[in-house]
RONU-96914 format. One record per residue (C-alpha): residue number from 0; chain; x, y, z. Coordinates in Angstrom, 2 decimals, m for minus. Example, Ala and Ser with C-alpha at 12.3 -4.5 7.8 and 13.67 -1.06 7.14 Angstrom:
# residues 2
SITE  pos  unit       c1       c2       c3
SITE    0     A    12.30    m4.50     7.80
SITE    1     A    13.67    m1.06     7.14
***
This chain:
# residues 462
SITE  pos  unit       c1       c2       c3
SITE    0     A   106.61   112.17    76.22
SITE    1     A   105.59   115.07    78.48
SITE    2     A   103.63   114.24    81.63
SITE    3     A   100.62   116.55    82.12
SITE    4     A    98.87   116.57    85.51
SITE    5     A    95.36   118.01    85.80
SITE    6     A    94.27   118.70    89.38
SITE    7     A    90.48   118.77    89.69
SITE    8     A    87.86   117.05    87.56
SITE    9     A    85.08   119.63    87.53
SITE   10     A    84.03   121.70    84.51
SITE   11     A    87.47   123.08    83.74
SITE   12     A    89.40   119.90    84.51
SITE   13     A    87.07   117.54    82.68
SITE   14     A    86.81   119.71    79.56
SITE   15     A    90.58   120.28    79.47
SITE   16     A    91.27   116.54    79.60
SITE   17     A    88.49   115.84    77.08
SITE   18     A    89.95   118.31    74.58
SITE   19     A    93.55   117.23    75.15
SITE   20     A    92.52   113.70    74.18
SITE   21     A    91.43   115.12    70.81
SITE   22     A    94.35   117.48    70.31
SITE   23     A    97.41   115.47    71.38
SITE   24     A    99.13   113.12    68.96
SITE   25     A    99.88   109.51    69.86
SITE   26     A   102.86   109.47    72.23
SITE   27     A   103.01   113.27    72.49
SITE   28     A   101.88   113.53    76.13
SITE   29     A   100.65   111.43    79.05
SITE   30     A    97.64   113.11    80.68
SITE   31     A    96.64   112.29    84.27
SITE   32     A    93.59   113.70    86.05
SITE   33     A    93.41   113.68    89.87
SITE   34     A    90.14   114.24    91.72
SITE   35     A    88.66   112.83    94.95
SITE   36     A    85.44   112.01    93.06
SITE   37     A    85.15   109.73    90.01
SITE   38     A    82.70   112.08    88.31
SITE   39     A    82.00   115.70    87.39
SITE   40     A    78.78   117.28    88.66
SITE   41     A    76.86   119.51    86.25
SITE   42     A    75.84   121.98    88.93
SITE   43     A    73.21   123.98    86.97
SITE   44     A    71.02   120.87    87.16
SITE   45     A    71.21   120.54    90.96
SITE   46     A    68.04   122.63    91.56
SITE   47     A    66.12   120.24    89.28
SITE   48     A    67.68   117.25    91.04
SITE   49     A    66.41   118.44    94.43
SITE   50     A    62.99   119.11    92.89
SITE   51     A    62.71   115.62    91.37
SITE   52     A    62.81   116.78    87.74
SITE   53     A    66.15   115.10    86.99
SITE   54     A    67.49   111.76    88.20
SITE   55     A    70.56   112.49    90.41
SITE   56     A    72.89   110.19    88.46
SITE   57     A    71.97   111.96    85.22
SITE   58     A    73.46   115.22    86.51
SITE   59     A    76.97   113.77    86.80
SITE   60     A    79.46   112.76    84.12
SITE   61     A    81.59   109.73    85.01
SITE   62     A    85.25   110.45    84.20
SITE   63     A    86.26   106.96    83.16
SITE   64     A    83.32   106.52    80.79
SITE   65     A    84.18   109.55    78.66
SITE   66     A    87.92   110.07    79.14
SITE   67     A    89.32   107.15    77.17
SITE   68     A    93.02   108.10    77.03
SITE   69     A    93.44   109.97    80.31
SITE   70     A    94.86   108.20    83.34
SITE   71     A    92.53   108.63    86.34
SITE   72     A    93.61   108.88    89.98
SITE   73     A    90.81   109.12    92.59
SITE   74     A    92.58   110.99    95.38
SITE   75     A    93.04   114.40    97.01
SITE   76     A    96.03   116.62    96.36
SITE   77     A    97.28   117.73    99.78
SITE   78     A   100.25   119.76    98.52
SITE   79     A   101.41   120.96    95.13
SITE   80     A   105.12   121.83    94.97
SITE   81     A   105.72   123.21    91.51
SITE   82     A   109.38   123.90    92.24
SITE   83     A   110.04   120.16    92.29
SITE   84     A   107.16   119.33    89.90
SITE   85     A   105.56   117.11    92.54
SITE   86     A   102.01   116.65    93.89
SITE   87     A   101.35   114.92    97.23
SITE   88     A    98.28   112.66    97.13
SITE   89     A    96.11   111.02    99.78
SITE   90     A    93.64   108.27    98.91
SITE   91     A    90.29   107.46   100.55
SITE   92     A    91.85   104.64   102.60
SITE   93     A    94.53   106.95   104.00
SITE   94     A    97.36   105.85   101.72
SITE   95     A    99.69   108.57   100.46
SITE   96     A   101.73   108.92    97.30
SITE   97     A   103.67   111.44    95.26
SITE   98     A   103.01   112.18    91.61
SITE   99     A   105.63   113.88    89.44
SITE  100     A   104.82   115.86    86.30
SITE  101     A   106.24   118.15    83.66
SITE  102     A   103.20   120.41    83.19
SITE  103     A   100.49   121.11    85.77
SITE  104     A    96.96   122.36    85.12
SITE  105     A    95.21   123.46    88.31
SITE  106     A    91.41   123.34    88.02
SITE  107     A    90.41   122.73    91.63
SITE  108     A    87.19   124.73    91.34
SITE  109     A    85.40   126.31    94.29
SITE  110     A    83.71   125.27    97.51
SITE  111     A    80.84   126.80    99.46
SITE  112     A    81.83   129.94   101.35
SITE  113     A    80.67   129.32   104.92
SITE  114     A    80.68   132.30   107.29
SITE  115     A    81.41   131.41   110.96
SITE  116     A    77.91   132.06   112.33
SITE  117     A    76.74   129.93   115.28
SITE  118     A    74.80   126.91   114.04
SITE  119     A    75.57   127.23   110.32
SITE  120     A    78.31   124.60   110.15
SITE  121     A    76.22   122.21   112.30
SITE  122     A    72.73   122.70   110.90
SITE  123     A    72.88   124.12   107.37
SITE  124     A    73.39   122.33   104.06
SITE  125     A    74.71   123.69   100.77
SITE  126     A    73.70   123.14    97.14
SITE  127     A    77.15   122.52    95.63
SITE  128     A    77.09   118.79    94.90
SITE  129     A    74.59   116.11    93.94
SITE  130     A    74.68   114.47    97.37
SITE  131     A    73.51   117.71    98.99
SITE  132     A    70.69   118.09    96.45
SITE  133     A    69.46   114.55    97.17
SITE  134     A    69.61   115.14   100.92
SITE  135     A    67.59   118.37   100.64
SITE  136     A    64.93   116.62    98.57
SITE  137     A    64.60   113.69   100.96
SITE  138     A    64.67   115.96   104.02
SITE  139     A    61.78   118.16   102.85
SITE  140     A    59.68   115.12   101.84
SITE  141     A    60.38   113.54   105.24
SITE  142     A    59.35   116.77   106.98
SITE  143     A    56.09   116.87   105.05
SITE  144     A    55.33   113.28   106.09
SITE  145     A    56.11   114.07   109.72
SITE  146     A    54.07   117.28   109.67
SITE  147     A    51.01   115.44   108.33
SITE  148     A    51.04   113.28   111.47
SITE  149     A    51.03   116.31   113.81
SITE  150     A    48.11   118.53   114.83
SITE  151     A    48.11   122.12   113.54
SITE  152     A    50.49   124.28   115.53
SITE  153     A    54.08   125.57   115.87
SITE  154     A    55.75   122.15   115.65
SITE  155     A    54.02   121.36   112.39
SITE  156     A    54.80   124.75   110.88
SITE  157     A    58.45   124.45   111.91
SITE  158     A    58.76   121.26   109.88
SITE  159     A    57.22   123.09   106.91
SITE  160     A    59.49   126.15   107.18
SITE  161     A    62.45   126.40   104.81
SITE  162     A    65.09   129.12   105.11
SITE  163     A    67.58   129.89   102.34
SITE  164     A    70.57   132.16   102.94
SITE  165     A    71.91   133.75    99.76
SITE  166     A    70.05   135.34    96.84
SITE  167     A    72.40   134.71    93.92
SITE  168     A    71.61   132.36    91.05
SITE  169     A    72.29   129.17    92.99
SITE  170     A    70.04   130.26    95.83
SITE  171     A    67.18   131.61    93.72
SITE  172     A    67.05   128.55    91.45
SITE  173     A    67.10   126.07    94.32
SITE  174     A    64.58   128.21    96.22
SITE  175     A    62.14   128.31    93.29
SITE  176     A    62.46   124.61    92.47
SITE  177     A    62.01   123.50    96.09
SITE  178     A    58.96   125.74    96.42
SITE  179     A    57.58   124.08    93.28
SITE  180     A    58.26   120.58    94.69
SITE  181     A    56.49   121.35    97.98
SITE  182     A    53.47   122.84    96.20
SITE  183     A    53.12   119.73    94.01
SITE  184     A    53.66   117.33    96.93
SITE  185     A    51.04   118.95    99.18
SITE  186     A    48.32   118.03    96.68
SITE  187     A    48.68   114.47    98.00
SITE  188     A    48.34   115.60   101.65
SITE  189     A    44.79   116.74   102.47
SITE  190     A    45.91   117.18   106.12
SITE  191     A    48.16   120.10   105.14
SITE  192     A    47.56   123.46   103.50
SITE  193     A    49.88   125.66   101.47
SITE  194     A    49.46   128.44   104.03
SITE  195     A    51.19   126.28   106.63
SITE  196     A    54.37   126.21   104.55
SITE  197     A    56.82   129.10   104.93
SITE  198     A    59.68   129.80   102.55
SITE  199     A    62.14   132.53   103.55
SITE  200     A    65.15   133.79   101.61
SITE  201     A    67.72   135.90   103.47
SITE  202     A    69.84   138.26   101.35
SITE  203     A    72.53   140.51   102.85
SITE  204     A    72.34   143.13   100.09
SITE  205     A    69.41   145.23    98.95
SITE  206     A    68.64   143.09    95.88
SITE  207     A    68.70   139.52    94.59
SITE  208     A    70.22   138.23    91.36
SITE  209     A    72.97   140.85    90.90
SITE  210     A    73.68   139.36    87.44
SITE  211     A    70.46   140.84    85.99
SITE  212     A    69.03   144.35    85.89
SITE  213     A    67.33   145.84    88.91
SITE  214     A    63.97   145.84    87.13
SITE  215     A    64.28   142.12    86.37
SITE  216     A    65.33   141.47    89.96
SITE  217     A    62.18   143.23    91.22
SITE  218     A    60.02   141.11    88.88
SITE  219     A    61.52   137.95    90.39
SITE  220     A    60.70   139.27    93.87
SITE  221     A    57.06   139.84    92.87
SITE  222     A    56.92   136.39    91.28
SITE  223     A    58.21   134.71    94.45
SITE  224     A    55.78   136.68    96.61
SITE  225     A    52.85   135.37    94.56
SITE  226     A    54.06   131.87    95.40
SITE  227     A    53.89   132.45    99.17
SITE  228     A    57.62   133.16    99.58
SITE  229     A    59.17   135.86   101.75
SITE  230     A    62.44   137.56   100.79
SITE  231     A    64.34   139.50   103.48
SITE  232     A    66.60   142.07   101.80
SITE  233     A    69.49   143.89   103.54
SITE  234     A    69.28   141.22   106.24
SITE  235     A    71.86   138.88   107.74
SITE  236     A    71.70   135.75   109.85
SITE  237     A    73.31   136.31   113.26
SITE  238     A    72.64   132.86   114.72
SITE  239     A    71.25   129.52   113.54
SITE  240     A    71.71   127.34   116.61
SITE  241     A    69.39   124.31   116.46
SITE  242     A    67.79   125.84   113.33
SITE  243     A    66.43   128.71   115.44
SITE  244     A    67.29   131.52   113.04
SITE  245     A    67.98   134.98   114.44
SITE  246     A    68.15   137.80   111.89
SITE  247     A    69.91   141.15   112.06
SITE  248     A    66.47   142.81   112.02
SITE  249     A    65.61   141.10   115.32
SITE  250     A    63.17   138.70   113.70
SITE  251     A    63.40   134.99   114.56
SITE  252     A    62.44   131.93   112.50
SITE  253     A    62.21   128.25   113.42
SITE  254     A    63.30   126.26   110.38
SITE  255     A    62.84   122.60   109.57
SITE  256     A    65.40   122.99   106.79
SITE  257     A    68.23   125.53   106.54
SITE  258     A    70.00   125.87   103.17
SITE  259     A    73.16   127.95   102.69
SITE  260     A    73.88   129.39    99.22
SITE  261     A    75.83   132.52   100.16
SITE  262     A    78.63   132.31    97.60
SITE  263     A    81.76   130.29    96.93
SITE  264     A    85.52   130.57    97.44
SITE  265     A    88.43   129.04    95.55
SITE  266     A    89.12   125.51    96.74
SITE  267     A    91.41   126.09    99.75
SITE  268     A    92.72   122.52    99.71
SITE  269     A    94.66   123.50    96.59
SITE  270     A    95.29   127.23    96.87
SITE  271     A    96.44   127.11   100.51
SITE  272     A    98.79   124.20    99.94
SITE  273     A   101.05   125.19    97.07
SITE  274     A   104.10   127.27    96.25
SITE  275     A   102.24   128.84    93.30
SITE  276     A   101.25   132.53    93.72
SITE  277     A    97.86   133.23    95.31
SITE  278     A    96.03   136.56    95.69
SITE  279     A    94.43   137.96    98.86
SITE  280     A    91.14   136.15    98.07
SITE  281     A    92.79   132.75    97.89
SITE  282     A    92.76   132.47    94.09
SITE  283     A    95.67   131.47    91.90
SITE  284     A    97.13   134.52    90.16
SITE  285     A    96.69   134.02    86.43
SITE  286     A    97.33   135.76    83.14
SITE  287     A    94.81   136.25    80.36
SITE  288     A    96.44   133.40    78.41
SITE  289     A    95.64   131.10    81.39
SITE  290     A    99.22   130.68    82.53
SITE  291     A    99.77   130.99    86.27
SITE  292     A   101.75   134.11    87.17
SITE  293     A   101.70   137.81    86.35
SITE  294     A   101.81   139.57    82.99
SITE  295     A   105.55   140.16    83.33
SITE  296     A   106.43   136.90    85.09
SITE  297     A   104.61   133.78    83.92
SITE  298     A   105.47   130.57    85.75
SITE  299     A   106.77   127.93    83.34
SITE  300     A   104.63   124.84    82.81
SITE  301     A   101.81   125.97    85.14
SITE  302     A    98.28   126.65    83.86
SITE  303     A    94.89   127.22    85.43
SITE  304     A    91.21   127.81    84.62
SITE  305     A    87.84   127.95    86.33
SITE  306     A    86.70   129.10    89.75
SITE  307     A    90.02   128.64    91.59
SITE  308     A    91.79   131.28    89.49
SITE  309     A    91.79   135.06    89.20
SITE  310     A    91.70   135.36    85.41
SITE  311     A    91.61   138.86    83.89
SITE  312     A    88.41   139.70    82.05
SITE  313     A    89.53   141.45    78.88
SITE  314     A    85.95   142.38    77.94
SITE  315     A    85.60   144.65    80.96
SITE  316     A    82.44   142.88    82.07
SITE  317     A    83.82   140.97    85.02
SITE  318     A    83.82   141.72    88.73
SITE  319     A    86.90   143.57    89.97
SITE  320     A    88.51   143.05    86.59
SITE  321     A    88.26   139.25    86.67
SITE  322     A    85.96   136.68    85.11
SITE  323     A    83.12   135.63    87.40
SITE  324     A    83.11   132.06    88.76
SITE  325     A    80.50   130.31    86.65
SITE  326     A    80.20   127.32    84.34
SITE  327     A    80.04   129.47    81.21
SITE  328     A    83.56   130.82    81.76
SITE  329     A    85.02   127.58    83.14
SITE  330     A    84.02   125.55    80.07
SITE  331     A    85.26   128.11    77.57
SITE  332     A    88.50   128.66    79.47
SITE  333     A    89.13   124.90    79.52
SITE  334     A    88.68   124.61    75.75
SITE  335     A    91.18   127.42    75.16
SITE  336     A    93.56   126.06    77.79
SITE  337     A    93.78   122.70    76.02
SITE  338     A    94.60   124.48    72.75
SITE  339     A    97.24   126.65    74.46
SITE  340     A    98.93   123.63    76.03
SITE  341     A    98.98   121.86    72.66
SITE  342     A   100.27   124.90    70.78
SITE  343     A   103.03   125.77    73.27
SITE  344     A   104.22   122.15    73.35
SITE  345     A   104.64   122.42    69.58
SITE  346     A   106.47   125.73    69.73
SITE  347     A   103.47   127.99    69.18
SITE  348     A   102.01   130.89    71.15
SITE  349     A    99.26   130.86    73.76
SITE  350     A    96.15   132.92    73.01
SITE  351     A    94.42   135.15    75.54
SITE  352     A    90.98   134.32    76.87
SITE  353     A    88.24   136.78    76.01
SITE  354     A    84.56   135.98    76.20
SITE  355     A    81.64   138.33    76.72
SITE  356     A    78.89   136.92    78.91
SITE  357     A    76.05   135.66    76.73
SITE  358     A    73.48   136.50    79.38
SITE  359     A    71.90   134.97    82.44
SITE  360     A    69.11   132.42    82.64
SITE  361     A    67.52   130.90    85.74
SITE  362     A    64.70   128.53    86.55
SITE  363     A    62.22   129.67    89.19
SITE  364     A    60.40   126.37    89.42
SITE  365     A    58.59   124.07    87.02
SITE  366     A    57.32   126.12    84.06
SITE  367     A    58.77   129.48    85.13
SITE  368     A    62.09   131.22    84.63
SITE  369     A    63.87   134.44    83.75
SITE  370     A    66.39   135.22    81.00
SITE  371     A    68.35   138.41    80.33
SITE  372     A    70.93   139.18    77.66
SITE  373     A    71.76   142.86    77.50
SITE  374     A    68.49   144.78    77.24
SITE  375     A    66.53   141.67    76.21
SITE  376     A    64.49   140.20    79.06
SITE  377     A    62.27   137.12    78.79
SITE  378     A    60.14   135.93    81.71
SITE  379     A    57.91   133.04    82.64
SITE  380     A    57.41   129.89    80.56
SITE  381     A    59.51   130.95    77.51
SITE  382     A    62.47   131.71    79.79
SITE  383     A    62.05   128.31    81.44
SITE  384     A    62.24   126.65    78.01
SITE  385     A    65.39   128.66    77.23
SITE  386     A    66.91   127.49    80.52
SITE  387     A    66.28   123.83    79.73
SITE  388     A    67.38   124.18    76.12
SITE  389     A    70.64   125.94    76.99
SITE  390     A    71.67   123.53    79.71
SITE  391     A    70.81   120.35    77.84
SITE  392     A    73.10   121.64    75.09
SITE  393     A    75.78   122.64    77.60
SITE  394     A    75.98   119.39    79.58
SITE  395     A    78.81   117.36    78.04
SITE  396     A    78.37   114.12    76.08
SITE  397     A    75.35   112.97    74.09
SITE  398     A    74.88   110.08    76.48
SITE  399     A    74.05   112.48    79.32
SITE  400     A    71.93   114.77    77.13
SITE  401     A    69.67   111.87    76.14
SITE  402     A    69.30   110.66    79.72
SITE  403     A    68.22   114.12    80.87
SITE  404     A    65.81   114.62    77.96
SITE  405     A    64.30   111.16    78.51
SITE  406     A    63.70   112.00    82.19
SITE  407     A    61.97   115.26    81.26
SITE  408     A    59.83   113.43    78.71
SITE  409     A    58.71   110.90    81.32
SITE  410     A    57.89   113.66    83.79
SITE  411     A    55.78   115.41    81.16
SITE  412     A    53.43   112.41    80.96
SITE  413     A    53.83   110.79    84.36
SITE  414     A    54.26   113.87    86.54
SITE  415     A    57.03   114.84    88.93
SITE  416     A    58.51   112.00    90.99
SITE  417     A    57.83   112.87    94.63
SITE  418     A    59.26   109.70    96.17
SITE  419     A    61.68   110.38    98.99
SITE  420     A    64.23   107.90   100.32
SITE  421     A    64.88   107.51   104.03
SITE  422     A    68.01   106.72   105.96
SITE  423     A    70.52   107.48   103.22
SITE  424     A    72.78   109.07   105.84
SITE  425     A    72.56   105.90   107.99
SITE  426     A    72.11   103.09   105.43
SITE  427     A    73.05   100.31   107.87
SITE  428     A    70.52   101.42   110.49
SITE  429     A    67.87    98.82   109.58
SITE  430     A    70.44    96.02   109.45
SITE  431     A    71.88    96.99   112.84
SITE  432     A    68.38    97.10   114.33
SITE  433     A    67.63    93.63   112.93
SITE  434     A    70.93    92.38   114.33
SITE  435     A    70.00    93.66   117.79
SITE  436     A    66.78    91.57   117.70
SITE  437     A    68.69    88.46   116.63
SITE  438     A    71.24    88.92   119.38
SITE  439     A    68.48    89.26   121.96
SITE  440     A    66.45    86.22   120.88
SITE  441     A    69.56    84.08   120.73
SITE  442     A    70.14    84.78   124.42
SITE  443     A    67.37    82.33   125.37
SITE  444     A    65.16    82.69   128.47
SITE  445     A    64.51    86.42   128.27
SITE  446     A    62.87    86.21   124.86
SITE  447     A    59.50    87.09   126.37
SITE  448     A    60.79    90.62   126.75
SITE  449     A    61.39    90.93   123.00
SITE  450     A    58.38    93.23   122.35
SITE  451     A    59.64    95.65   124.99
SITE  452     A    63.12    95.46   123.49
SITE  453     A    61.73    96.18   120.02
SITE  454     A    59.75    99.15   121.31
SITE  455     A    62.85   100.53   123.03
SITE  456     A    64.85   100.14   119.83
SITE  457     A    62.19   101.94   117.79
SITE  458     A    62.07   104.75   120.33
SITE  459     A    65.84   105.08   120.23
SITE  460     A    65.88   105.11   116.43
SITE  461     A    63.18   107.79   116.34
***
């Protein structure tokens, strides 16, 4: 029985394991999936998670619930040595182990590409996982609460200023949904006005949404402008220290929330720690049949798919000759990869991947979107319906589809959920504060000073 190791449980990894469970005969192969997280995040739903349209847990697919025959290992791969067919693992508690295999499938995905600009690593937050989406949502709702308690002025407007860096699909969708959330939330705050909120999007090139036509891109700009949003084209961030944003144009912005969506790179934890061939952009070198290696020299028993690989685009529609890193390609590559592994194990031939992009669809906030497929462009509410329809079909498993649909149905009648949770980054804060009171009162004679102690603790916590 051949041992198959899948590294990475995102789109490509999850779908490959899911399909292998259907394709492999009993006793034909032992499939193991390694990922530091026990679930796959359906990233196209993250903008709706941060806007309160989708419950965070409904945007993830738990590996163990849906992969019935695959062995799961929740750990990081710190080195992949294909020469010895060995992967080095490290677990959350620091333990290490080595996992041997016969066939490896590398689907490590991508991570946020962070440029070394002062303040970005310390102050910004991405939109790449569900935890980040939840933090953004709670942070903006907290800022609105805090701003309502302040008099009009610079401090209040700083709390209500949001700066996005990056005008691709991830940035535009999150930007539009967060703008929609703030607009809906302010209806409950008579102390605040929409004019006091400031949404800025910084884009280094001279247009947003490079995946659509220039005319469609300009329509999106006009749409955002009508919603009190400012887009800075051909502009870069030069500093973001303490969320004081300095732009290449000389303009400065004081942001209460700084969100970074300026692209992704192949997961360096995998591609920088392996003896497999990697290109100058840190991606695994792959063939069109999804084997790792070049056209003339495939590497035996090594496969890849998704965002961590440079896979030739045979349709001619890719960027630089390669498929673009998106969910549409990752899912389809994974389905073909599982078939190729099955067929080659049985003495067959691997087929080449070829898929022409079906189009691009994006949400711009509740009830508005944009869709383009070739010359066909749909805008506004119909495009928003297309966005929801496409992604509810694309998210894997019927269990998750029904949870998402049920949440949308509830929101239709009950309205958007604008409840924000506090202290998720310091969940033991309240308990530790209570413990400090108990320790003080147990000390005896000085208990009369307890009110002062409590006030000091509250001040410190604030």
